C-alpha positions in Angstrom: 0.0 0.0 0.0 1.1 3.5 -0.7 2.0 5.3 2.5 3.0 9.0 2.8 3.9 10.6 6.1 4.5 14.3 6.3 6.5 15.8 9.1 8.4 18.9 10.2 5.5 21.3 10.8 5.4 23.6 13.8 5.1 27.2 15.0 7.2 29.7 13.2 7.4 33.5 13.4 6.7 35.5 10.2 9.8 35.7 8.1 11.1 32.4 9.4 11.9 29.2 7.7 11.0 25.6 8.0 11.5 22.4 6.0 8.8 19.8 5.6 9.6 16.2 4.8 7.4 13.4 3.4 8.5 9.8 3.7 7.1 7.5 1.1 6.8 3.7 1.3 5.0 0.9 -0.4 6.1 2.0 -3.9 9.2 2.7 -6.0 9.7 6.3 -5.1 11.8 7.4 -8.1 9.1 6.4 -10.5 6.5 8.9 -9.4 5.9 12.6 -9.6 5.0 14.1 -6.2 3.2 17.2 -5.0 2.3 19.3 -1.9 -1.0 20.8 -1.1 -2.1 22.7 2.0 -5.4 23.1 3.7 -6.2 26.1 5.9 -8.9 25.8 8.6 -12.3 25.7 7.1 -11.1 25.6 3.5 -10.4 22.9 0.9 -7.0 21.8 -0.2 -4.9 24.2 -2.3 -2.1 23.2 -4.6 1.4 24.4 -3.5 4.1 22.6 -5.5 4.9 19.8 -7.9 8.0 17.9 -8.8 8.4 15.3 -11.5 9.9 11.8 -11.0 13.4 12.9 -11.9 13.4 16.1 -9.9 14.1 18.3 -12.9 10.7 19.8 -13.4 9.4 21.9 -10.5 6.2 23.9 -10.4 4.8 26.3 -7.8 1.6 28.2 -7.1 2.2 31.9 -7.5 1.9 32.7 -3.9 4.9 30.7 -2.9 7.2 31.3 -5.9 10.6 32.6 -4.7 9.9 31.5 -1.2 9.4 27.7 -1.3 11.6 25.0 -2.9 10.4 21.5 -3.6 13.0 18.7 -3.8 13.3 15.0 -3.5 15.9 12.4 -2.5 15.0 9.1 -4.1 17.8 7.3 -2.1 15.9 8.2 1.0 12.4 7.9 -0.4 11.7 11.4 0.8 10.1 14.5 -0.6 10.9 18.0 0.9 9.5 21.4 0.9 11.8 24.2 2.1 9.8 27.2 3.1 11.4 30.6 3.6 10.1 34.0 4.4 7.0 32.5 5.9 3.8 34.5 6.2 0.7 34.1 8.3 -1.2 33.2 5.2 1.0 30.1 4.9 -0.7 28.7 8.0 -2.3 25.4 7.1 -2.0 21.6 7.3 0.4 20.5 4.6 -0.1 17.2 2.8 2.2 15.4 0.4 0.9 13.3 -2.5 2.1 10.8 -5.1 0.8 10.9 -8.6 -1.2 7.8 -9.4 0.6 6.9 -12.6 4.3 6.0 -12.8 6.8 7.7 -15.1 4.2 10.3 -16.1 4.3 14.1 -16.2 0.8 15.5 -15.7 0.1 18.6 -17.7 -1.6 20.3 -14.8 -2.5 19.7 -11.2 -5.6 17.7 -10.4 -6.1 16.8 -6.7 -7.9 13.5 -7.5 -4.9 12.3 -9.5 -2.8 11.8 -6.4 -2.7 9.6 -3.4 -2.5 11.7 -0.3 -1.0 11.0 3.1 -1.4 12.4 6.6 -0.4 16.0 6.9 1.7 18.1 9.1 0.5 21.4 10.6 2.3 24.7 10.1 1.4 27.8 12.1 3.0 31.1 11.2 2.4 33.6 13.9 4.2 36.1 16.2 
């Protein structure tokens, strides 16, 4: 079974940095594109970032461009999200996801095309 476990969340002051991790198991990590979404209280999930199976194609939603960096380490079966210059609007539960098809590059993001794991909570507040 596909298992995804996000970690690394916490309480950070505005302007601070944090790195989220997502450990994947139950599948061959290097074969799949991955993504991050976030869900603020009372809202639905919002797309944050995408990375293809090789790590060479990275995409971001406009609100995090220049502040967040997605990366992956296939040797460790781990996906990362480095978040810098954090803002209160970044407060949310962050979820990592695995694209359902191996060796594929989706043309755009569709939430239902991914398996999602348990999230990790980030609070940005002074």
